[in-house]
PyMOL Python script that loads the backbone (N, CA, C, O; Angstrom):
from pymol import cmd

cmd.read_pdbstr("""\
ATOM      1  N   MET A   1       6.951  15.125 -14.699  1.00  0.00           N
ATOM      2  CA  MET A   1       7.109  14.216 -15.804  1.00  0.00           C
ATOM      3  C   MET A   1       6.027  13.153 -15.791  1.00  0.00           C
ATOM      4  O   MET A   1       5.695  12.573 -16.824  1.00  0.00           O
ATOM      5  N   LYS A   2       5.479  12.903 -14.601  1.00  0.00           N
ATOM      6  CA  LYS A   2       4.424  11.904 -14.497  1.00  0.00           C
ATOM      7  C   LYS A   2       3.248  12.283 -15.374  1.00  0.00           C
ATOM      8  O   LYS A   2       2.729  11.440 -16.106  1.00  0.00           O
ATOM      9  N   GLY A   3       2.819  13.532 -15.315  1.00  0.00           N
ATOM     10  CA  GLY A   3       1.691  13.989 -16.100  1.00  0.00           C
ATOM     11  C   GLY A   3       1.951  13.921 -17.593  1.00  0.00           C
ATOM     12  O   GLY A   3       1.014  13.910 -18.392  1.00  0.00           O
ATOM     13  N   GLN A   4       3.199  13.876 -17.965  1.00  0.00           N
ATOM     14  CA  GLN A   4       3.572  13.806 -19.371  1.00  0.00           C
ATOM     15  C   GLN A   4       3.838  12.382 -19.828  1.00  0.00           C
ATOM     16  O   GLN A   4       4.112  12.145 -21.004  1.00  0.00           O
ATOM     17  N   GLY A   5       3.758  11.436 -18.906  1.00  0.00           N
ATOM     18  CA  GLY A   5       4.008  10.049 -19.256  1.00  0.00           C
ATOM     19  C   GLY A   5       5.478   9.727 -19.460  1.00  0.00           C
ATOM     20  O   GLY A   5       5.808   8.711 -20.072  1.00  0.00           O
ATOM     21  N   ARG A   6       6.355  10.566 -18.963  1.00  0.00           N
ATOM     22  CA  ARG A   6       7.797  10.368 -19.131  1.00  0.00           C
ATOM     23  C   ARG A   6       8.363   9.627 -17.919  1.00  0.00           C
ATOM     24  O   ARG A   6       9.245  10.122 -17.218  1.00  0.00           O
ATOM     25  N   TYR A   7       7.826   8.427 -17.698  1.00  0.00           N
ATOM     26  CA  TYR A   7       8.126   7.672 -16.489  1.00  0.00           C
ATOM     27  C   TYR A   7       9.584   7.239 -16.391  1.00  0.00           C
ATOM     28  O   TYR A   7      10.154   7.264 -15.300  1.00  0.00           O
ATOM     29  N   SER A   8      10.195   6.847 -17.491  1.00  0.00           N
ATOM     30  CA  SER A   8      11.582   6.391 -17.410  1.00  0.00           C
ATOM     31  C   SER A   8      12.512   7.550 -17.082  1.00  0.00           C
ATOM     32  O   SER A   8      13.494   7.368 -16.363  1.00  0.00           O
ATOM     33  N   GLU A   9      12.220   8.730 -17.595  1.00  0.00           N
ATOM     34  CA  GLU A   9      13.025   9.910 -17.240  1.00  0.00           C
ATOM     35  C   GLU A   9      12.829  10.250 -15.765  1.00  0.00           C
ATOM     36  O   GLU A   9      13.791  10.549 -15.059  1.00  0.00           O
ATOM     37  N   ALA A  10      11.594  10.203 -15.309  1.00  0.00           N
ATOM     38  CA  ALA A  10      11.306  10.477 -13.905  1.00  0.00           C
ATOM     39  C   ALA A  10      11.963   9.436 -13.017  1.00  0.00           C
ATOM     40  O   ALA A  10      12.473   9.764 -11.945  1.00  0.00           O
ATOM     41  N   GLU A  11      11.955   8.182 -13.455  1.00  0.00           N
ATOM     42  CA  GLU A  11      12.576   7.113 -12.678  1.00  0.00           C
ATOM     43  C   GLU A  11      14.050   7.414 -12.417  1.00  0.00           C
ATOM     44  O   GLU A  11      14.526   7.269 -11.291  1.00  0.00           O
ATOM     45  N   ALA A  12      14.762   7.828 -13.443  1.00  0.00           N
ATOM     46  CA  ALA A  12      16.182   8.146 -13.282  1.00  0.00           C
ATOM     47  C   ALA A  12      16.385   9.268 -12.272  1.00  0.00           C
ATOM     48  O   ALA A  12      17.314   9.222 -11.465  1.00  0.00           O
ATOM     49  N   LEU A  13      15.529  10.263 -12.316  1.00  0.00           N
ATOM     50  CA  LEU A  13      15.646  11.381 -11.373  1.00  0.00           C
ATOM     51  C   LEU A  13      15.289  10.954  -9.950  1.00  0.00           C
ATOM     52  O   LEU A  13      15.937  11.380  -8.993  1.00  0.00           O
ATOM     53  N   TYR A  14      14.269  10.118  -9.807  1.00  0.00           N
ATOM     54  CA  TYR A  14      13.925   9.602  -8.479  1.00  0.00           C
ATOM     55  C   TYR A  14      15.077   8.776  -7.904  1.00  0.00           C
ATOM     56  O   TYR A  14      15.400   8.891  -6.722  1.00  0.00           O
ATOM     57  N   ARG A  15      15.685   7.954  -8.736  1.00  0.00           N
ATOM     58  CA  ARG A  15      16.814   7.133  -8.259  1.00  0.00           C
ATOM     59  C   ARG A  15      17.988   8.014  -7.837  1.00  0.00           C
ATOM     60  O   ARG A  15      18.660   7.727  -6.847  1.00  0.00           O
ATOM     61  N   GLU A  16      18.227   9.071  -8.581  1.00  0.00           N
ATOM     62  CA  GLU A  16      19.287  10.006  -8.210  1.00  0.00           C
ATOM     63  C   GLU A  16      18.961  10.684  -6.879  1.00  0.00           C
ATOM     64  O   GLU A  16      19.838  10.841  -6.029  1.00  0.00           O
ATOM     65  N   ALA A  17      17.712  11.082  -6.700  1.00  0.00           N
ATOM     66  CA  ALA A  17      17.294  11.712  -5.446  1.00  0.00           C
ATOM     67  C   ALA A  17      17.462  10.757  -4.269  1.00  0.00           C
ATOM     68  O   ALA A  17      17.836  11.178  -3.174  1.00  0.00           O
ATOM     69  N   ILE A  18      17.189   9.476  -4.492  1.00  0.00           N
ATOM     70  CA  ILE A  18      17.365   8.480  -3.433  1.00  0.00           C
ATOM     71  C   ILE A  18      18.836   8.360  -3.053  1.00  0.00           C
ATOM     72  O   ILE A  18      19.169   8.301  -1.869  1.00  0.00           O
ATOM     73  N   GLU A  19      19.709   8.326  -4.039  1.00  0.00           N
ATOM     74  CA  GLU A  19      21.149   8.246  -3.755  1.00  0.00           C
ATOM     75  C   GLU A  19      21.616   9.473  -2.984  1.00  0.00           C
ATOM     76  O   GLU A  19      22.369   9.349  -2.018  1.00  0.00           O
ATOM     77  N   ILE A  20      21.181  10.638  -3.397  1.00  0.00           N
ATOM     78  CA  ILE A  20      21.563  11.873  -2.710  1.00  0.00           C
ATOM     79  C   ILE A  20      21.031  11.866  -1.278  1.00  0.00           C
ATOM     80  O   ILE A  20      21.741  12.232  -0.342  1.00  0.00           O
ATOM     81  N   GLY A  21      19.786  11.450  -1.119  1.00  0.00           N
ATOM     82  CA  GLY A  21      19.191  11.391   0.212  1.00  0.00           C
ATOM     83  C   GLY A  21      19.926  10.440   1.130  1.00  0.00           C
ATOM     84  O   GLY A  21      20.142  10.750   2.302  1.00  0.00           O
ATOM     85  N   ALA A  22      20.309   9.293   0.617  1.00  0.00           N
ATOM     86  CA  ALA A  22      21.050   8.326   1.440  1.00  0.00           C
ATOM     87  C   ALA A  22      22.356   8.930   1.916  1.00  0.00           C
ATOM     88  O   ALA A  22      22.783   8.682   3.043  1.00  0.00           O
ATOM     89  N   ALA A  23      22.989   9.717   1.070  1.00  0.00           N
ATOM     90  CA  ALA A  23      24.284  10.309   1.412  1.00  0.00           C
ATOM     91  C   ALA A  23      24.161  11.541   2.306  1.00  0.00           C
ATOM     92  O   ALA A  23      25.109  11.884   3.013  1.00  0.00           O
ATOM     93  N   THR A  24      23.019  12.205   2.286  1.00  0.00           N
ATOM     94  CA  THR A  24      22.907  13.461   3.015  1.00  0.00           C
ATOM     95  C   THR A  24      22.020  13.376   4.256  1.00  0.00           C
ATOM     96  O   THR A  24      22.454  13.749   5.346  1.00  0.00           O
ATOM     97  N   ILE A  25      20.793  12.892   4.110  1.00  0.00           N
ATOM     98  CA  ILE A  25      19.879  12.864   5.261  1.00  0.00           C
ATOM     99  C   ILE A  25      19.812  11.492   5.907  1.00  0.00           C
ATOM    100  O   ILE A  25      19.321  11.351   7.028  1.00  0.00           O
ATOM    101  N   GLY A  26      20.300  10.490   5.211  1.00  0.00           N
ATOM    102  CA  GLY A  26      20.293   9.139   5.759  1.00  0.00           C
ATOM    103  C   GLY A  26      19.038   8.379   5.382  1.00  0.00           C
ATOM    104  O   GLY A  26      18.036   8.960   4.964  1.00  0.00           O
ATOM    105  N   THR A  27      19.114   7.080   5.536  1.00  0.00           N
ATOM    106  CA  THR A  27      18.033   6.209   5.081  1.00  0.00           C
ATOM    107  C   THR A  27      16.920   6.011   6.109  1.00  0.00           C
ATOM    108  O   THR A  27      15.961   5.285   5.846  1.00  0.00           O
ATOM    109  N   ALA A  28      17.033   6.635   7.256  1.00  0.00           N
ATOM    110  CA  ALA A  28      15.975   6.532   8.267  1.00  0.00           C
ATOM    111  C   ALA A  28      15.113   7.788   8.315  1.00  0.00           C
ATOM    112  O   ALA A  28      14.183   7.865   9.118  1.00  0.00           O
ATOM    113  N   HIS A  29      15.400   8.754   7.485  1.00  0.00           N
ATOM    114  CA  HIS A  29      14.690  10.039   7.485  1.00  0.00           C
ATOM    115  C   HIS A  29      13.371   9.928   6.721  1.00  0.00           C
ATOM    116  O   HIS A  29      13.312   9.252   5.694  1.00  0.00           O
ATOM    117  N   PRO A  30      12.312  10.582   7.207  1.00  0.00           N
ATOM    118  CA  PRO A  30      11.031  10.536   6.501  1.00  0.00           C
ATOM    119  C   PRO A  30      11.109  11.074   5.067  1.00  0.00           C
ATOM    120  O   PRO A  30      10.381  10.607   4.192  1.00  0.00           O
ATOM    121  N   ASN A  31      11.976  12.042   4.828  1.00  0.00           N
ATOM    122  CA  ASN A  31      12.110  12.555   3.460  1.00  0.00           C
ATOM    123  C   ASN A  31      12.718  11.510   2.535  1.00  0.00           C
ATOM    124  O   ASN A  31      12.407  11.473   1.345  1.00  0.00           O
ATOM    125  N   TYR A  32      13.578  10.667   3.078  1.00  0.00           N
ATOM    126  CA  TYR A  32      14.120   9.560   2.292  1.00  0.00           C
ATOM    127  C   TYR A  32      12.984   8.593   1.946  1.00  0.00           C
ATOM    128  O   TYR A  32      12.912   8.077   0.831  1.00  0.00           O
ATOM    129  N   ALA A  33      12.109   8.357   2.907  1.00  0.00           N
ATOM    130  CA  ALA A  33      10.944   7.500   2.658  1.00  0.00           C
ATOM    131  C   ALA A  33      10.061   8.094   1.568  1.00  0.00           C
ATOM    132  O   ALA A  33       9.511   7.361   0.747  1.00  0.00           O
ATOM    133  N   SER A  34       9.924   9.402   1.554  1.00  0.00           N
ATOM    134  CA  SER A  34       9.130  10.057   0.506  1.00  0.00           C
ATOM    135  C   SER A  34       9.722   9.797  -0.868  1.00  0.00           C
ATOM    136  O   SER A  34       8.995   9.563  -1.833  1.00  0.00           O
ATOM    137  N   ARG A  35      11.036   9.839  -0.948  1.00  0.00           N
ATOM    138  CA  ARG A  35      11.702   9.575  -2.222  1.00  0.00           C
ATOM    139  C   ARG A  35      11.476   8.137  -2.661  1.00  0.00           C
ATOM    140  O   ARG A  35      11.236   7.872  -3.839  1.00  0.00           O
ATOM    141  N   LEU A  36      11.552   7.213  -1.717  1.00  0.00           N
ATOM    142  CA  LEU A  36      11.265   5.815  -2.048  1.00  0.00           C
ATOM    143  C   LEU A  36       9.818   5.653  -2.507  1.00  0.00           C
ATOM    144  O   LEU A  36       9.537   4.951  -3.479  1.00  0.00           O
ATOM    145  N   GLY A  37       8.915   6.305  -1.804  1.00  0.00           N
ATOM    146  CA  GLY A  37       7.501   6.227  -2.161  1.00  0.00           C
ATOM    147  C   GLY A  37       7.226   6.795  -3.547  1.00  0.00           C
ATOM    148  O   GLY A  37       6.448   6.230  -4.315  1.00  0.00           O
ATOM    149  N   ASN A  38       7.868   7.913  -3.859  1.00  0.00           N
ATOM    150  CA  ASN A  38       7.695   8.508  -5.183  1.00  0.00           C
ATOM    151  C   ASN A  38       8.164   7.549  -6.273  1.00  0.00           C
ATOM    152  O   ASN A  38       7.496   7.382  -7.293  1.00  0.00           O
ATOM    153  N   LEU A  39       9.308   6.927  -6.051  1.00  0.00           N
ATOM    154  CA  LEU A  39       9.802   5.958  -7.027  1.00  0.00           C
ATOM    155  C   LEU A  39       8.866   4.757  -7.090  1.00  0.00           C
ATOM    156  O   LEU A  39       8.627   4.214  -8.168  1.00  0.00           O
ATOM    157  N   GLY A  40       8.342   4.343  -5.959  1.00  0.00           N
ATOM    158  CA  GLY A  40       7.409   3.224  -5.939  1.00  0.00           C
ATOM    159  C   GLY A  40       6.169   3.496  -6.772  1.00  0.00           C
ATOM    160  O   GLY A  40       5.714   2.628  -7.517  1.00  0.00           O
ATOM    161  N   VAL A  41       5.628   4.681  -6.650  1.00  0.00           N
ATOM    162  CA  VAL A  41       4.454   5.048  -7.450  1.00  0.00           C
ATOM    163  C   VAL A  41       4.828   5.093  -8.929  1.00  0.00           C
ATOM    164  O   VAL A  41       4.056   4.659  -9.783  1.00  0.00           O
ATOM    165  N   ASN A  42       6.000   5.612  -9.223  1.00  0.00           N
ATOM    166  CA  ASN A  42       6.470   5.634 -10.608  1.00  0.00           C
ATOM    167  C   ASN A  42       6.584   4.218 -11.164  1.00  0.00           C
ATOM    168  O   ASN A  42       6.210   3.971 -12.310  1.00  0.00           O
ATOM    169  N   MET A  43       7.093   3.299 -10.370  1.00  0.00           N
ATOM    170  CA  MET A  43       7.211   1.912 -10.815  1.00  0.00           C
ATOM    171  C   MET A  43       5.818   1.308 -11.053  1.00  0.00           C
ATOM    172  O   MET A  43       5.627   0.518 -11.977  1.00  0.00           O
ATOM    173  N   TYR A  44       4.876   1.682 -10.230  1.00  0.00           N
ATOM    174  CA  TYR A  44       3.494   1.230 -10.426  1.00  0.00           C
ATOM    175  C   TYR A  44       2.976   1.688 -11.787  1.00  0.00           C
ATOM    176  O   TYR A  44       2.383   0.900 -12.524  1.00  0.00           O
ATOM    177  N   TYR A  45       3.197   2.948 -12.117  1.00  0.00           N
ATOM    178  CA  TYR A  45       2.731   3.460 -13.405  1.00  0.00           C
ATOM    179  C   TYR A  45       3.417   2.766 -14.579  1.00  0.00           C
ATOM    180  O   TYR A  45       2.877   2.720 -15.684  1.00  0.00           O
ATOM    181  N   GLN A  46       4.607   2.229 -14.333  1.00  0.00           N
ATOM    182  CA  GLN A  46       5.318   1.503 -15.381  1.00  0.00           C
ATOM    183  C   GLN A  46       4.989   0.012 -15.361  1.00  0.00           C
ATOM    184  O   GLN A  46       5.580  -0.766 -16.110  1.00  0.00           O
ATOM    185  N   GLU A  47       4.046  -0.386 -14.505  1.00  0.00           N
ATOM    186  CA  GLU A  47       3.634  -1.787 -14.368  1.00  0.00           C
ATOM    187  C   GLU A  47       4.757  -2.681 -13.823  1.00  0.00           C
ATOM    188  O   GLU A  47       4.760  -3.887 -14.067  1.00  0.00           O
ATOM    189  N   LYS A  48       5.697  -2.100 -13.096  1.00  0.00           N
ATOM    190  CA  LYS A  48       6.756  -2.860 -12.429  1.00  0.00           C
ATOM    191  C   LYS A  48       6.302  -3.063 -10.987  1.00  0.00           C
ATOM    192  O   LYS A  48       6.826  -2.457 -10.053  1.00  0.00           O
ATOM    193  N   LEU A  49       5.316  -3.932 -10.841  1.00  0.00           N
ATOM    194  CA  LEU A  49       4.585  -4.037  -9.583  1.00  0.00           C
ATOM    195  C   LEU A  49       5.410  -4.596  -8.438  1.00  0.00           C
ATOM    196  O   LEU A  49       5.271  -4.132  -7.306  1.00  0.00           O
ATOM    197  N   ALA A  50       6.262  -5.577  -8.694  1.00  0.00           N
ATOM    198  CA  ALA A  50       7.071  -6.157  -7.615  1.00  0.00           C
ATOM    199  C   ALA A  50       8.014  -5.112  -7.036  1.00  0.00           C
ATOM    200  O   ALA A  50       8.170  -5.017  -5.819  1.00  0.00           O
ATOM    201  N   GLU A  51       8.640  -4.333  -7.904  1.00  0.00           N
ATOM    202  CA  GLU A  51       9.545  -3.293  -7.411  1.00  0.00           C
ATOM    203  C   GLU A  51       8.764  -2.188  -6.713  1.00  0.00           C
ATOM    204  O   GLU A  51       9.205  -1.664  -5.690  1.00  0.00           O
ATOM    205  N   ALA A  52       7.608  -1.831  -7.260  1.00  0.00           N
ATOM    206  CA  ALA A  52       6.768  -0.820  -6.625  1.00  0.00           C
ATOM    207  C   ALA A  52       6.402  -1.247  -5.211  1.00  0.00           C
ATOM    208  O   ALA A  52       6.469  -0.455  -4.271  1.00  0.00           O
ATOM    209  N   CYS A  53       6.016  -2.504  -5.074  1.00  0.00           N
ATOM    210  CA  CYS A  53       5.633  -3.043  -3.772  1.00  0.00           C
ATOM    211  C   CYS A  53       6.798  -2.977  -2.787  1.00  0.00           C
ATOM    212  O   CYS A  53       6.630  -2.540  -1.649  1.00  0.00           O
ATOM    213  N   ALA A  54       7.965  -3.408  -3.224  1.00  0.00           N
ATOM    214  CA  ALA A  54       9.141  -3.406  -2.347  1.00  0.00           C
ATOM    215  C   ALA A  54       9.507  -1.997  -1.904  1.00  0.00           C
ATOM    216  O   ALA A  54       9.836  -1.782  -0.738  1.00  0.00           O
ATOM    217  N   LEU A  55       9.453  -1.049  -2.809  1.00  0.00           N
ATOM    218  CA  LEU A  55       9.795   0.333  -2.468  1.00  0.00           C
ATOM    219  C   LEU A  55       8.783   0.931  -1.500  1.00  0.00           C
ATOM    220  O   LEU A  55       9.156   1.601  -0.538  1.00  0.00           O
ATOM    221  N   LEU A  56       7.500   0.685  -1.758  1.00  0.00           N
ATOM    222  CA  LEU A  56       6.471   1.232  -0.874  1.00  0.00           C
ATOM    223  C   LEU A  56       6.503   0.576   0.500  1.00  0.00           C
ATOM    224  O   LEU A  56       6.239   1.234   1.507  1.00  0.00           O
ATOM    225  N   GLU A  57       6.824  -0.707   0.552  1.00  0.00           N
ATOM    226  CA  GLU A  57       6.958  -1.374   1.853  1.00  0.00           C
ATOM    227  C   GLU A  57       8.135  -0.802   2.633  1.00  0.00           C
ATOM    228  O   GLU A  57       8.032  -0.566   3.837  1.00  0.00           O
ATOM    229  N   GLN A  58       9.258  -0.579   1.946  1.00  0.00           N
ATOM    230  CA  GLN A  58      10.433   0.001   2.599  1.00  0.00           C
ATOM    231  C   GLN A  58      10.123   1.411   3.108  1.00  0.00           C
ATOM    232  O   GLN A  58      10.505   1.768   4.222  1.00  0.00           O
ATOM    233  N   ALA A  59       9.437   2.203   2.300  1.00  0.00           N
ATOM    234  CA  ALA A  59       9.067   3.557   2.710  1.00  0.00           C
ATOM    235  C   ALA A  59       8.151   3.520   3.929  1.00  0.00           C
ATOM    236  O   ALA A  59       8.284   4.341   4.836  1.00  0.00           O
ATOM    237  N   LEU A  60       7.228   2.574   3.948  1.00  0.00           N
ATOM    238  CA  LEU A  60       6.287   2.467   5.067  1.00  0.00           C
ATOM    239  C   LEU A  60       7.000   2.114   6.365  1.00  0.00           C
ATOM    240  O   LEU A  60       6.668   2.663   7.415  1.00  0.00           O
ATOM    241  N   VAL A  61       7.956   1.224   6.314  1.00  0.00           N
ATOM    242  CA  VAL A  61       8.725   0.854   7.507  1.00  0.00           C
ATOM    243  C   VAL A  61       9.436   2.092   8.069  1.00  0.00           C
ATOM    244  O   VAL A  61       9.423   2.325   9.278  1.00  0.00           O
ATOM    245  N   ILE A  62      10.045   2.871   7.198  1.00  0.00           N
ATOM    246  CA  ILE A  62      10.763   4.081   7.637  1.00  0.00           C
ATOM    247  C   ILE A  62       9.783   5.074   8.230  1.00  0.00           C
ATOM    248  O   ILE A  62      10.027   5.625   9.303  1.00  0.00           O
ATOM    249  N   ARG A  63       8.687   5.303   7.549  1.00  0.00           N
ATOM    250  CA  ARG A  63       7.703   6.276   8.037  1.00  0.00           C
ATOM    251  C   ARG A  63       7.134   5.864   9.391  1.00  0.00           C
ATOM    252  O   ARG A  63       6.985   6.701  10.282  1.00  0.00           O
ATOM    253  N   LYS A  64       6.818   4.590   9.550  1.00  0.00           N
ATOM    254  CA  LYS A  64       6.263   4.134  10.834  1.00  0.00           C
ATOM    255  C   LYS A  64       7.273   4.280  11.966  1.00  0.00           C
ATOM    256  O   LYS A  64       6.885   4.501  13.114  1.00  0.00           O
ATOM    257  N   ALA A  65       8.546   4.159  11.663  1.00  0.00           N
ATOM    258  CA  ALA A  65       9.581   4.308  12.690  1.00  0.00           C
ATOM    259  C   ALA A  65       9.859   5.771  13.013  1.00  0.00           C
ATOM    260  O   ALA A  65      10.264   6.093  14.130  1.00  0.00           O
ATOM    261  N   ALA A  66       9.643   6.659  12.041  1.00  0.00           N
ATOM    262  CA  ALA A  66      10.064   8.049  12.212  1.00  0.00           C
ATOM    263  C   ALA A  66       8.923   9.025  12.500  1.00  0.00           C
ATOM    264  O   ALA A  66       9.164  10.134  12.978  1.00  0.00           O
ATOM    265  N   LEU A  67       7.702   8.626  12.218  1.00  0.00           N
ATOM    266  CA  LEU A  67       6.575   9.552  12.338  1.00  0.00           C
ATOM    267  C   LEU A  67       5.554   9.040  13.343  1.00  0.00           C
ATOM    268  O   LEU A  67       5.515   7.846  13.640  1.00  0.00           O
ATOM    269  N   PRO A  68       4.719   9.948  13.871  1.00  0.00           N
ATOM    270  CA  PRO A  68       3.639   9.511  14.752  1.00  0.00           C
ATOM    271  C   PRO A  68       2.679   8.586  13.996  1.00  0.00           C
ATOM    272  O   PRO A  68       2.514   8.721  12.784  1.00  0.00           O
ATOM    273  N   ALA A  69       2.060   7.666  14.693  1.00  0.00           N
ATOM    274  CA  ALA A  69       1.199   6.657  14.071  1.00  0.00           C
ATOM    275  C   ALA A  69       0.060   7.260  13.260  1.00  0.00           C
ATOM    276  O   ALA A  69      -0.406   6.644  12.302  1.00  0.00           O
ATOM    277  N   ASP A  70      -0.398   8.461  13.632  1.00  0.00           N
ATOM    278  CA  ASP A  70      -1.522   9.077  12.928  1.00  0.00           C
ATOM    279  C   ASP A  70      -1.088  10.067  11.848  1.00  0.00           C
ATOM    280  O   ASP A  70      -1.903  10.854  11.367  1.00  0.00           O
ATOM    281  N   HIS A  71       0.178  10.035  11.469  1.00  0.00           N
ATOM    282  CA  HIS A  71       0.679  10.979  10.466  1.00  0.00           C
ATOM    283  C   HIS A  71       0.063  10.667   9.104  1.00  0.00           C
ATOM    284  O   HIS A  71      -0.018   9.501   8.718  1.00  0.00           O
ATOM    285  N   PRO A  72      -0.375  11.700   8.368  1.00  0.00           N
ATOM    286  CA  PRO A  72      -1.023  11.466   7.078  1.00  0.00           C
ATOM    287  C   PRO A  72      -0.135  10.784   6.035  1.00  0.00           C
ATOM    288  O   PRO A  72      -0.652  10.094   5.156  1.00  0.00           O
ATOM    289  N   GLU A  73       1.172  10.956   6.109  1.00  0.00           N
ATOM    290  CA  GLU A  73       2.055  10.306   5.141  1.00  0.00           C
ATOM    291  C   GLU A  73       2.005   8.783   5.278  1.00  0.00           C
ATOM    292  O   GLU A  73       2.171   8.063   4.294  1.00  0.00           O
ATOM    293  N   ILE A  74       1.780   8.304   6.485  1.00  0.00           N
ATOM    294  CA  ILE A  74       1.650   6.856   6.688  1.00  0.00           C
ATOM    295  C   ILE A  74       0.389   6.354   5.998  1.00  0.00           C
ATOM    296  O   ILE A  74       0.410   5.322   5.328  1.00  0.00           O
ATOM    297  N   ALA A  75      -0.698   7.081   6.162  1.00  0.00           N
ATOM    298  CA  ALA A  75      -1.958   6.683   5.534  1.00  0.00           C
ATOM    299  C   ALA A  75      -1.847   6.700   4.013  1.00  0.00           C
ATOM    300  O   ALA A  75      -2.351   5.793   3.349  1.00  0.00           O
ATOM    301  N   VAL A  76      -1.200   7.711   3.454  1.00  0.00           N
ATOM    302  CA  VAL A  76      -1.019   7.787   2.004  1.00  0.00           C
ATOM    303  C   VAL A  76      -0.172   6.617   1.526  1.00  0.00           C
ATOM    304  O   VAL A  76      -0.490   5.988   0.516  1.00  0.00           O
ATOM    305  N   ASN A  77       0.900   6.324   2.243  1.00  0.00           N
ATOM    306  CA  ASN A  77       1.777   5.221   1.890  1.00  0.00           C
ATOM    307  C   ASN A  77       1.016   3.893   1.917  1.00  0.00           C
ATOM    308  O   ASN A  77       1.148   3.071   1.011  1.00  0.00           O
ATOM    309  N   GLU A  78       0.217   3.698   2.969  1.00  0.00           N
ATOM    310  CA  GLU A  78      -0.571   2.465   3.081  1.00  0.00           C
ATOM    311  C   GLU A  78      -1.575   2.346   1.930  1.00  0.00           C
ATOM    312  O   GLU A  78      -1.792   1.257   1.398  1.00  0.00           O
ATOM    313  N   ALA A  79      -2.179   3.465   1.555  1.00  0.00           N
ATOM    314  CA  ALA A  79      -3.143   3.447   0.448  1.00  0.00           C
ATOM    315  C   ALA A  79      -2.446   3.115  -0.873  1.00  0.00           C
ATOM    316  O   ALA A  79      -2.954   2.322  -1.665  1.00  0.00           O
ATOM    317  N   ASN A  80      -1.289   3.721  -1.103  1.00  0.00           N
ATOM    318  CA  ASN A  80      -0.538   3.432  -2.328  1.00  0.00           C
ATOM    319  C   ASN A  80      -0.130   1.964  -2.374  1.00  0.00           C
ATOM    320  O   ASN A  80      -0.225   1.317  -3.417  1.00  0.00           O
ATOM    321  N   LEU A  81       0.319   1.451  -1.252  1.00  0.00           N
ATOM    322  CA  LEU A  81       0.725   0.051  -1.188  1.00  0.00           C
ATOM    323  C   LEU A  81      -0.474  -0.863  -1.447  1.00  0.00           C
ATOM    324  O   LEU A  81      -0.340  -1.870  -2.143  1.00  0.00           O
ATOM    325  N   ALA A  82      -1.625  -0.529  -0.905  1.00  0.00           N
ATOM    326  CA  ALA A  82      -2.828  -1.335  -1.121  1.00  0.00           C
ATOM    327  C   ALA A  82      -3.199  -1.397  -2.597  1.00  0.00           C
ATOM    328  O   ALA A  82      -3.623  -2.443  -3.088  1.00  0.00           O
ATOM    329  N   VAL A  83      -3.043  -0.293  -3.300  1.00  0.00           N
ATOM    330  CA  VAL A  83      -3.348  -0.254  -4.738  1.00  0.00           C
ATOM    331  C   VAL A  83      -2.415  -1.218  -5.485  1.00  0.00           C
ATOM    332  O   VAL A  83      -2.852  -1.977  -6.350  1.00  0.00           O
ATOM    333  N   VAL A  84      -1.141  -1.172  -5.139  1.00  0.00           N
ATOM    334  CA  VAL A  84      -0.170  -2.043  -5.806  1.00  0.00           C
ATOM    335  C   VAL A  84      -0.468  -3.506  -5.467  1.00  0.00           C
ATOM    336  O   VAL A  84      -0.496  -4.355  -6.357  1.00  0.00           O
ATOM    337  N   LEU A  85      -0.686  -3.796  -4.207  1.00  0.00           N
ATOM    338  CA  LEU A  85      -0.954  -5.173  -3.794  1.00  0.00           C
ATOM    339  C   LEU A  85      -2.197  -5.744  -4.487  1.00  0.00           C
ATOM    340  O   LEU A  85      -2.248  -6.933  -4.800  1.00  0.00           O
ATOM    341  N   ALA A  86      -3.186  -4.893  -4.719  1.00  0.00           N
ATOM    342  CA  ALA A  86      -4.416  -5.345  -5.374  1.00  0.00           C
ATOM    343  C   ALA A  86      -4.163  -5.756  -6.830  1.00  0.00           C
ATOM    344  O   ALA A  86      -4.917  -6.550  -7.392  1.00  0.00           O
ATOM    345  N   LYS A  87      -3.119  -5.222  -7.428  1.00  0.00           N
ATOM    346  CA  LYS A  87      -2.830  -5.566  -8.833  1.00  0.00           C
ATOM    347  C   LYS A  87      -1.851  -6.725  -8.975  1.00  0.00           C
ATOM    348  O   LYS A  87      -1.695  -7.269 -10.068  1.00  0.00           O
ATOM    349  N   LEU A  88      -1.193  -7.107  -7.890  1.00  0.00           N
ATOM    350  CA  LEU A  88      -0.258  -8.213  -7.978  1.00  0.00           C
ATOM    351  C   LEU A  88      -1.018  -9.517  -8.206  1.00  0.00           C
ATOM    352  O   LEU A  88      -2.119  -9.702  -7.688  1.00  0.00           O
ATOM    353  N   PRO A  89      -0.422 -10.417  -8.983  1.00  0.00           N
ATOM    354  CA  PRO A  89      -1.093 -11.702  -9.231  1.00  0.00           C
ATOM    355  C   PRO A  89      -1.156 -12.566  -7.983  1.00  0.00           C
ATOM    356  O   PRO A  89      -1.688 -13.675  -8.026  1.00  0.00           O
TER     357      PRO A  89
END
""", "prot")
cmd.dss("prot")
cmd.show_as("cartoon", "prot")
cmd.util.cbc("prot")
cmd.orient("prot")
């Protein structure tokens, strides 16, 4: 949906995936962090920068706790967060 610009529809699905993940895999799982990160990027595309930042920061904390320090998902998360932080006032 991102490629189609249907961000609000994608947002609802990302939020649903986060709820399901919290109930099934738990909030400390790297896949849960991926769901948060996906929603964070979606919020960035919608210019909801404060929420994007909070979601990406939360995802980064989970990833750093659950994955090796050199894991590529951490680097991607840090890069996404840097993009959002650069646009914040």
